[in-house]
DOSE-79709 format. One record per residue (C-alpha): residue number from 0; chain; z, x, y. Coordinates in Angstrom, 1 decimal, always signed. Each point is the difference from the previous one (the first is absolute). Last residue first. Layout:
// residues N
     i   ch        z        x        y
   NUM    A        Z        X        Y
...
//
This chain:
// residues 163
     i   ch        z        x        y
   162    A    -20.8    -24.2    +46.2
   161    A     +1.6     +3.3     -0.8
   160    A     -2.9     +1.6     -1.9
   159    A     -2.7     -1.3     +2.4
   158    A     +2.0     +1.2     +3.0
   157    A     +0.5     +3.5     -1.5
   156    A     -3.7     +0.3     -0.9
   155    A     -1.0     -1.1     +3.5
   154    A     +2.3     +2.5     +1.7
   153    A     -1.4     +2.7     -2.3
   152    A     -3.6     -0.9     +0.8
   151    A     +0.7     +0.1     +3.8
   150    A     +1.9     +3.3     -0.2
   149    A     -2.8     +1.6     -2.2
   148    A     -2.8     -0.9     +2.3
   147    A     -2.3     +2.3     -2.0
   146    A     -0.8     +1.1     -3.5
   145    A     -2.5     +2.8     -0.6
   144    A     +2.6     +2.5     -1.3
   143    A     +0.8     -2.4     -2.8
   142    A     +3.6     -1.1     -0.9
   141    A     +1.2     -2.5     -2.6
   140    A     +3.0     -1.5     +1.7
   139    A     +2.7     -1.5     -2.0
   138    A     +3.1     -1.7     +1.7
   137    A     +2.5     -0.2     -2.8
   136    A     +2.6     -2.7     -0.6
   135    A     -1.7     -1.3     -3.2
   134    A     -3.4     +0.0     +1.6
   133    A     -1.0     +0.3     +3.7
   132    A     -3.7     +0.6     +0.5
   131    A     -2.4     +2.3     +1.9
   130    A     -3.5     +1.0     -1.0
   129    A     -1.6     -3.3     +1.0
   128    A     +1.5     +0.7     +3.5
   127    A     -2.0     +3.2     +0.4
   126    A     -3.2     -1.8     -1.0
   125    A     +0.7     -2.8     +2.5
   124    A     +0.7     +2.7     +2.7
   123    A     -3.1     +1.9     -0.8
   122    A     -2.1     -3.1     +0.3
   121    A     -1.0     -1.5     -3.3
   120    A     -3.7     -1.1     -0.5
   119    A     -0.9     +3.1     -1.9
   118    A     +2.8     -0.4     -2.4
   117    A     +2.2     +3.0     -0.1
   116    A     +1.2     +1.1     -3.4
   115    A     +3.7     -0.6     -0.7
   114    A     +2.0     +3.2     +0.1
   113    A     +1.9     +0.6     -3.2
   112    A     +1.1     +3.6     +0.8
   111    A     +1.3     +2.0     +2.8
   110    A     +3.1     -2.1     +0.3
   109    A     +2.4     -1.0     +2.8
   108    A     +3.1     -1.5     -1.7
   107    A     +2.6     -1.7     +2.2
   106    A     +3.4     -1.1     -1.3
   105    A     +2.7     -2.7     -0.2
   104    A     -1.5     -3.0     +1.8
   103    A     +1.0     -3.6     -0.8
   102    A     +3.4     -0.9     +1.3
   101    A     +0.1     +2.3     +3.0
   100    A     -3.7     -0.9     +0.7
    99    A     +0.9     -3.7     +0.1
    98    A     +2.9     +0.5     +2.4
    97    A     -2.1     +2.3     +2.2
    96    A     -2.8     -2.6     -0.1
    95    A     +2.3     -2.6     +1.5
    94    A     +1.2     +2.3     +2.6
    93    A     -3.4     +1.1     +1.3
    92    A     +0.2     +2.8     +2.6
    91    A     +1.8     +3.0     -1.7
    90    A     -0.6     -1.0     -3.6
    89    A     -3.8     -0.6     +0.5
    88    A     -0.3     +3.1     +2.1
    87    A     +1.8     +2.2     -2.6
    86    A     -2.2     -1.3     -2.8
    85    A     -3.1     +0.5     +2.1
    84    A     +1.0     +3.6     +0.7
    83    A     +0.6     +0.6     -3.7
    82    A     -3.5     -1.2     -0.9
    81    A     -1.4     +1.9     +2.9
    80    A     +1.5     +3.2     -1.3
    79    A     -1.9     -0.2     -3.4
    78    A     -3.5     +0.9     +1.2
    77    A     +1.4     +2.9     +2.1
    76    A     +1.1     +1.8     -3.2
    75    A     -3.6     +0.9     -0.8
    74    A     -0.5     +1.6     +3.4
    73    A     -3.8     +0.3     -0.2
    72    A     -2.2     +3.1     +0.3
    71    A     -0.4     +0.2     -3.8
    70    A     +1.3     -3.1     -1.7
    69    A     -2.7     -0.1     -2.7
    68    A     +0.2     +3.8     -0.4
    67    A     +3.7     +0.0     -0.3
    66    A     +0.1     -2.4     -2.8
    65    A     +3.3     -1.7     -0.6
    64    A     +0.4     -1.6     -3.5
    63    A     +3.0     +2.2     -1.1
    62    A     +1.3     -0.8     +3.5
    61    A     +1.0     -3.6     -1.0
    60    A     +1.8     -1.4     +3.0
    59    A     +3.5     -1.0     +1.0
    58    A     +2.0     -1.9     +2.5
    57    A     +3.6     -1.2     -0.5
    56    A     +1.5     -2.9     +2.0
    55    A     +3.7     -0.2     +0.8
    54    A     +0.6     -3.1     +2.0
    53    A     +1.4     -1.1     +3.4
    52    A     -3.6     -0.9     +1.1
    51    A     -0.1     +2.0     +3.2
    50    A     +2.0     +2.9     -1.5
    49    A     -2.2     +0.1     -3.1
    48    A     -3.2     -0.1     +1.9
    47    A     +1.2     +2.7     +2.4
    46    A     +1.2     +2.3     -2.8
    45    A     -3.4     -0.5     -1.8
    44    A     -2.0     +0.8     +3.2
    43    A     +2.2     +3.1     +0.5
    42    A     -0.1     +1.4     -3.5
    41    A     -3.6     -0.9     -1.1
    40    A     -1.6     +3.0     +1.6
    39    A     +2.2     +2.4     -1.9
    38    A     -0.6     -1.7     -3.3
    37    A     -3.8     +0.0     +0.6
    36    A     +0.0     +3.6     +1.1
    35    A     +1.9     +0.9     -3.2
    34    A     -2.4     -2.0     -2.0
    33    A     -3.0     +1.7     +1.4
    32    A     +1.6     +3.4     -0.6
    31    A     +0.7     -1.0     -3.6
    30    A     -3.6     -1.3     -0.4
    29    A     -1.4     +3.3     +1.2
    28    A     +2.2     +1.8     -2.5
    27    A     -1.0     -2.1     -2.9
    26    A     +2.4     -2.6     -1.1
    25    A     +1.8     -0.5     -3.2
    24    A     +0.5     -3.6     -0.9
    23    A     +3.5     -1.5     +0.5
    22    A     +0.5     -3.1     -2.0
    21    A     -1.8     +1.5     -3.1
    20    A     +2.6     +2.7     -0.4
    19    A     +2.8     -2.5     +0.4
    18    A     -1.5     -2.3     -2.5
    17    A     -0.4     +2.8     -2.5
    16    A     +3.5     +1.2     +0.5
    15    A     +1.3     -3.6     -0.5
    14    A     -2.1     -0.3     -3.2
    13    A     +1.4     +3.3     -1.4
    12    A     +3.6     -1.1     +0.9
    11    A     -0.5     -3.3     -1.8
    10    A     -1.4     +1.7     -3.1
     9    A     +2.9     +2.5     +0.1
     8    A     +2.6     -2.9     +0.2
     7    A     -1.8     -1.9     -2.8
     6    A     +0.0     +3.0     -2.3
     5    A     +3.7     +0.6     +0.8
     4    A     +0.8     -3.5     -0.7
     3    A     -1.8     +0.1     -3.4
     2    A     +1.7     +3.3     -0.9
     1    A     +3.4     -1.6     +0.7
     0    A     -0.8     -2.8     -2.4
//
């Protein structure tokens, strides 16, 4: 019986280590640099949003999917800042939305994958908005360097999720 418990414990430990390893993929040096810049750039907007809303949001991305060539000449982290700015503005100036945000929103994920293809008839704002959603307490933004009017799209996505 003791052998069976030891085998089960070792199996569980192995599964836990495997899950931990897969949760944090190894980044290439340029991805590590990009992530560090992202993390640094999110500090102030995140702090402001959390203060205005009276909550503790987290913000993250998926830098294993970051491609420096695709984002060359662009501030990749600048696509996520408007999301936090709109959360802050909503909490600071719209009490009913602040209350709803405090209940519903827990995190923000600005992703380099999963971007919905742009329909020829879509304006850049409409296309940007199609790549934003709130699901299970997370504001999800699939980012592309060609997106525009990020603040407007983020505001619309937040209003749609809360109404």
